[in-house]
Every structure is written in structure tokens, then in C-alpha cells.
C-alpha positions as CSV (number, residue, x, y, z in Angstrom):
1,M,185.4,102.6,-48.7
2,N,185.2,101.9,-52.2
3,E,186.0,104.8,-54.5
4,D,184.5,103.1,-57.4
5,L,180.8,103.0,-56.0
6,P,178.8,106.2,-55.1
7,Y,178.5,107.2,-52.3
8,E,175.0,106.5,-51.9
9,Q,175.6,102.9,-52.8
10,Q,178.1,102.9,-50.7
11,M,176.1,103.7,-47.9
12,M,172.7,101.9,-48.6
13,P,174.2,98.8,-46.5
14,I,175.0,100.7,-43.6
15,L,171.7,103.0,-43.8
16,K,169.7,99.2,-44.4
17,N,172.1,97.9,-41.5
18,Y,171.3,101.1,-39.3
19,D,167.3,100.8,-39.9
20,K,167.8,97.1,-39.3
21,L,169.5,98.1,-36.0
22,V,166.7,101.2,-35.2
23,E,164.1,98.5,-35.6
24,E,165.5,95.9,-32.6
25,N,166.5,99.3,-30.8
26,R,162.6,99.7,-30.8
27,E,161.4,96.5,-30.2
28,L,164.4,95.6,-27.4
29,K,162.5,99.2,-25.7
30,S,159.3,98.5,-26.3
31,E,160.6,94.9,-24.9
32,R,162.5,96.8,-22.0
33,K,159.0,98.7,-21.3
34,A,157.1,95.5,-21.2
35,L,159.1,93.7,-18.7
36,E,159.4,97.1,-16.3
37,K,156.1,97.2,-16.5
38,A,155.7,93.6,-15.7
39,V,158.4,94.1,-13.2
40,L,156.1,97.1,-11.8
41,S,153.0,94.8,-11.2
42,T,154.6,92.2,-10.0
43,R,156.4,94.0,-7.2
44,A,153.1,95.9,-6.8
45,M,151.0,92.7,-7.0
46,V,153.5,91.4,-4.8
47,K,153.3,94.1,-2.4
48,R,150.1,94.3,-1.8
49,E,150.3,90.2,-1.2
50,L,152.5,90.4,1.5
51,N,150.6,93.6,3.0
52,V,147.4,91.5,2.8
53,E,150.0,88.5,4.5
54,T,151.4,91.0,7.1
55,S,147.5,92.4,7.9
56,K,146.2,88.9,8.1
57,L,149.1,87.7,10.4
58,I,148.7,90.8,12.2
59,S,145.0,90.0,12.5
60,E,145.4,86.8,13.6
61,Y,148.1,87.9,16.3
62,E,145.9,90.6,17.3
63,N,142.9,87.9,17.9
64,K,144.9,85.7,19.5
65,E,146.2,88.2,22.1
66,K,143.0,89.2,22.6
67,K,141.8,85.6,23.1
68,L,144.5,85.0,25.6
69,M,143.9,88.3,27.6
70,N,140.0,87.4,27.3
71,K,140.9,83.8,28.6
72,Y,142.9,85.3,31.4
73,E,140.8,87.6,32.6
74,N,138.0,85.3,32.4
75,K,140.5,83.0,34.7
76,E,141.6,85.8,37.1
77,R,137.3,86.8,37.4
78,K,136.6,83.2,38.2
79,L,139.8,83.2,40.5
80,I,138.0,86.1,42.1
81,T,134.4,85.2,42.2
82,E,135.6,81.8,43.9
83,Y,137.5,83.1,46.3
84,K,134.8,85.5,47.5
85,D,132.7,83.0,47.3
86,K,135.1,81.2,49.7
87,K,135.2,84.3,52.0
88,K,131.8,84.8,52.0
89,T,130.9,81.0,52.9
90,L,133.8,80.5,55.6
91,I,132.6,83.5,57.2
92,T,128.9,82.5,57.2
93,I,130.5,79.1,58.6
94,Y,132.0,80.9,61.3
95,E,129.3,83.3,62.0
96,N,127.1,80.2,62.3
97,R,129.2,78.0,64.4
98,D,129.8,81.1,66.8
99,K,125.8,81.4,66.4
100,K,125.3,78.2,67.9
101,R,128.0,78.0,70.0
102,L,126.1,80.7,71.5
103,K,123.2,79.2,72.0
104,E,124.9,76.2,73.7
105,N,126.2,78.3,76.3
106,Q,122.7,80.0,76.7
107,K,121.4,76.9,76.9
108,L,123.7,75.0,79.4
109,K,123.5,79.0,81.1
110,D,120.3,77.8,81.6
111,S,119.9,74.4,82.3
112,V,122.7,75.1,85.4
113,E,120.3,77.6,86.4
114,R,117.6,75.2,86.1
115,L,119.4,72.7,88.4
116,E,120.3,75.1,90.8
117,K,116.9,76.7,91.7
118,K,116.0,72.6,91.7
119,I,118.9,72.1,94.1
120,T,118.4,74.9,96.3
121,T,114.1,74.0,96.7
122,E,115.2,70.7,97.3
123,K,117.5,71.4,99.6
124,R,114.6,73.6,101.7
125,F,112.5,70.8,101.4
126,M,115.0,68.4,103.0
127,R,115.3,70.9,105.7
128,Q,112.1,71.5,106.2
129,E,111.5,67.4,106.2
130,L,114.1,66.6,108.7
131,S,112.6,65.3,111.4
132,D,113.3,66.5,115.7
133,E,115.0,62.7,115.7
134,A,117.1,63.9,112.8
135,K,118.0,66.9,114.2
136,F,118.6,65.2,117.5
137,A,120.8,63.1,115.9
138,M,122.9,65.5,114.2
139,N,123.2,67.5,117.1
140,T,124.6,65.2,119.1
141,F,126.8,64.1,116.2
142,K,128.2,67.9,116.4
143,N,128.7,67.8,120.7
144,R,130.2,64.0,120.2
145,E,132.9,66.4,117.5
146,K,133.2,68.8,120.0
147,K,134.1,66.2,123.0
148,I,136.7,64.4,120.9
149,A,138.5,68.0,119.8
150,W,138.7,68.5,123.5
151,I,139.9,65.3,124.8
152,K,142.4,65.7,121.8
153,T,143.3,69.4,122.9
154,T,143.7,68.0,126.7
155,L,146.0,65.3,126.0
156,E,148.5,66.9,123.8
157,K,148.6,69.7,126.3
158,Y,149.2,66.5,128.8
159,L,151.9,65.0,126.4
160,V,153.2,68.7,126.4
161,S,154.2,69.0,129.6
162,I,155.7,65.7,130.7
163,G,157.8,67.0,127.6
164,V,156.8,64.5,124.6
165,E,157.3,66.0,121.2
166,L,154.2,65.7,118.9
167,P,154.2,64.8,115.5
168,E,153.1,67.1,113.1
169,F,149.5,65.6,112.4
170,T,148.3,63.4,115.0
171,T,144.6,62.0,115.3
172,V,142.8,61.1,118.8
173,T,144.3,57.4,118.6
174,N,147.6,58.5,117.8
175,V,147.9,60.8,121.6
176,V,146.3,58.0,123.2
177,N,149.0,55.9,121.7
178,L,151.2,58.5,122.8
179,V,149.9,59.0,126.2
180,V,149.9,55.2,126.8
181,E,153.8,54.9,126.1
182,N,154.4,57.6,128.3
183,Q,152.6,56.8,131.5
184,P,154.8,56.0,134.1
185,P,154.4,52.4,135.5
186,I,151.8,51.7,138.3
187,S,153.1,50.7,141.6
188,K,151.6,47.7,143.5
189,N,151.6,48.7,146.3
């Protein structure tokens, strides 16, 4: 400090400087408050924007999720409906086939019964229409068969008695040939 100058004069430049500094300090504080308000309002605005964007994204996601769920539920319902319809159709087809088969079987049974009745009535008429000559011919044929069977058995007994071994299955012609082959030679006296 300078001692030649009075104290007030010496303090004057310091006070001016102090006043100036106080004024700058006020301006800086007000500037700081303005910046803080700006930062807070910017933060609030950004926060609001983020909240809005987030809520938009969430609602978009939820809408997409709902759409997908609805889409898959509709597909599932559609598939279930198609399955039920196909099942009903198949059941109906098989029931109709069974009904048709039953009807066809019944028709076949009816036609077989009609044919059997027709055959029995025709047999009856044929038997009635047989004349006496046809009956005589039938009786003659039966008698002839009996006589041929008697001849065959008699010749077989003869062949067995002379010791000839007979084959398992023989006809009248075979038996006669065996008799001719095994007959003793005829003496010429």
C-alpha cells in the first residue's frame, strides 16, 4: 500500500474492481441459472420425447404382438375348422359308402333269393313236364349203372380170388382187361 495517499483513495480502485467483480458474479449466476433452466427444460423435453417415443415403441410392439397373435389364432381357428370339415366330410363319405354297400348287398340278396325261387319253380315245372318216356329213360340209365357196378365188383372179386393185385383206382374197362390178361389159355380138345 501506498502511505502518501489517503486510505479512501487507495481503496477506491479496489472497490471499483470489487463492484465490477460482484457485477460479473451476478451476471454469471444469472447466466448459470438460465443455463440450468435450459438444461432442465431440455432434459424434461428430452425425457418427454423419450417417454413419447418409448410409449410409441411399446404401443407399436404391443400392436404388432396383437396382430401376430390374432393372425396365428385365426390360422389356428381356420385349421381347426378345416380339420373338422374334412373329418365331417370323410365321416359322411364313409357312412354313404356303407349305406350304398348295404343297399347293394340287400339288392344282391334279393336278386339271389328271386333267382333261387325262379330256379325251384322251374325245377318243379321241369319235373312235372317230364314225360313217361323220360322217366323210363332215367330209370333205365339208373338200372344200367347198377348193372355195370355189379359187373365191376363181381369181376374184381374174381381177380382177387385168382390172386391178381388190383390197382387203387379202376374202371370197368381196366377190370375187363385184367380179366382177359389173367385168363388161363383155352385148350383145343
